C-alpha positions, 0 to 999 in steps of 0.5 A, spaced: 749 613 176 744 609 175 739 609 169 733 613 170 727 608 170 722 610 164 715 612 166 709 611 162 702 613 162 699 607 160 702 600 158 698 595 154 700 588 156 698 583 150 697 584 142 690 581 140 684 584 138 683 587 146 690 590 146 690 593 139 683 596 140 685 599 147 691 602 144 687 605 139 682 608 144 688 610 149 692 613 143 686 617 141 685 620 148 692 622 148 694 617 154 701 615 150 700 608 150 706 603 149 704 596 148 708 590 149 706 584 144 708 578 148 710 571 146 705 571 140 704 578 137 697 578 134 694 573 139 690 567 137 688 570 131 695 569 128 693 562 128 686 562 124 686 562 117 680 565 116 676 570 120 668 571 117 665 573 123 668 580 125 664 586 123 666 590 117 669 584 113 664 582 108 668 578 104 672 575 110 679 576 112 685 572 114 687 572 122 694 575 121 692 580 116 687 582 120 692 583 126 697 587 122 691 592 120 689 593 127 697 594 129 697 599 123 691 603 126 693 603 133 700 606 130 697 611 126 694 614 132 701 614 136 701 607 139 708 605 140 708 597 139 714 594 143 716 586 142 717 584 149 714 580 154 712 582 161 715 577 166 713 580 173 709 585 176 709 589 182 702 593 182 700 598 187 694 598 192 694 606 192 690 610 188 694 614 183 700 609 185 705 607 180 705 600 178 712 597 176 713 592 170 719 587 168 720 586 161 724 580 159 726 579 166 731 585 165 728 592 164 724 595 169 719 600 167 713 604 171 706 605 169 700 610 171 695 605 168 696 598 166 691 594 161 692 587 161 690 583 154 694 577 155 688 573 153 688 565 154 691 559 150 686 553 148 688 547 150 690 542 145 692 534 145 699 535 143 699 530 138 704 531 132 698 530 127 693 534 131 699 540 131 701 539 124 694 540 121 692 546 126 689 551 121 688 545 116 682 543 119 684 542 126 680 548 130 679 550 138 673 554 136 667 551 133 663 558 133 669 561 130 670 556 124 664 551 124 661 555 118 666 553 114 664 545 115 657 546 113 654 540 111 660 536 112 662 530 117 666 533 123 668 531 130 669 534 137 673 532 143 671 533 150 666 532 155 664 538 159 659 544 158 663 547 152 664 541 148 657 539 149 655 546 147 659 546 141 657 539 139 650 542 139 652 548 135 656 544 130 650 539 129 645 545 127 650 546 121 654 540 119 651 533 117 654 529 122 658 530 129 662 525 132 663 526 139 669 523 143 669 523 150 675 519 154 671 517 160 665 513 161 661 519 162 660 526 160 662 532 165 657 537 162 651 539 166 645 535 165 641 540 161 647 540 156 647 532 156 640 532 155 641 537 149 646 533 146 643 526 147 636 529 143 640 531 137 640 525 132 646 527 128 651 527 134 654 520 135 657 519 142 663 515 143 665 514 150 672 511 153 675 514 146 681 518 144 684 520 138 690 515 136 691 520 129 689 525 125 689 523 118 691 527 112 697 531 109 695 538 108 688 538 111 684 533 115 681 527 111 679 523 117 680 520 124 683 514 127 680 513 134 682 508 139 678 505 145 682 506 151 679 500 155 679 495 149 684 498 145 680 497 139 681 502 133 676 505 128 677 510 122 672 515 120 672 520 115 671 527 117 673 534 114 674 538 121 676 536 128 674 541 134 678 540 140 674 543 146 678 541 152 678 548 155 683 554 155 688 557 160 688 564 161 695 567 161 695 571 167 700 567 171 704 573 173 698 577 176 697 571 181 697 573 188 696 580 186 689 580 182 683 577 184 681 571 180 677 565 179 679 558 181 681 557 174 685 564 173 681 568 169 681 575 172 675 578 176 673 585 174 668 589 177 661 590 175 660 592 168 667 595 168 674 592 166 677 595 173 680 590 177 682 590 185 688 594 184 687 602 182 689 603 175 689 596 173 684 594 168 683 587 164 680 586 158 679 580 153 680 573 154 684 574 160 677 576 164 672 573 159 671 565 159 664 565 157 664 568 150 672 568 147 670 572 141 675 577 137 669 582 137 667 581 144 675 582 146 675 588 142 669 591 146 672 590 152 679 593 150 675 599 148 672 599 155 679 598 158 681 604 155 675 608 157 676 606 164 683 608 164 682 615 161 677 616 166 681 613 172 687 618 170 682 624 170 681 623 177 688 622 180 694 627 180 700 625 176 705 624 181 710 627 176 711 628 169 710 623 164 717 622 160 
């Protein structure tokens, strides 16, 4: 006799601020949420040393501790947190339909509603010295971590709108910002280029890449190399910001959910609804504009409320186990 497939009312995929906030709201609404943590339990915040801009922590909090507390809060209301990764999905097109999820390429479960909170991964240069100093002065979010380098000299890598915007942000709080662009031009919009060029404490180096990030425990400097001449130069900095883009963790949904050209899930209007009934997307998997813990948490709340309202409008095909 084959084993009966487990059917759940609400499955949350991902365990960052969006996922845990969705879990808190879903559990309080008696949706009996089950969360699959994914490969990185806690999401990007587990690699952040200090979180100073999330409301409710007047003294700040380190990222891993914050995620443990969010998990404890979700579990207090009845969320079941499972270590595992959703590796394949078969999403129903029917209102009231059942969605099939494969866990770790093995177990298949069914869900009446699915909340996607898989986040996005920052792109890095993958230099050994860069990876070694992540959390020690190397960051992929100037808005998150720039405050810690107020009045100091920092560098930023990238030539697009995000890099230009973050360079401008850093220029307002840091002593000097060195901007490294590997091409001979900036990809950012003309308006963003004008803004960067108007700030006197931004020093732009074109055709320039990182040769090595200097420092043992924390960032102390940077060795740059001109990719046209091979000339190397060292500068003293305390913070390095990588702004070369993010990759949404949405690959398993391609071909089933509507996405933009870069893989971010498209949602309807001001909701978290996707093109599949009963499937909702929250956090950085659908937000390429803000990418903050607090905005991710907000959309996690929205997704749980959308799921609750959806379930109230459909007849459950059979009793949830």
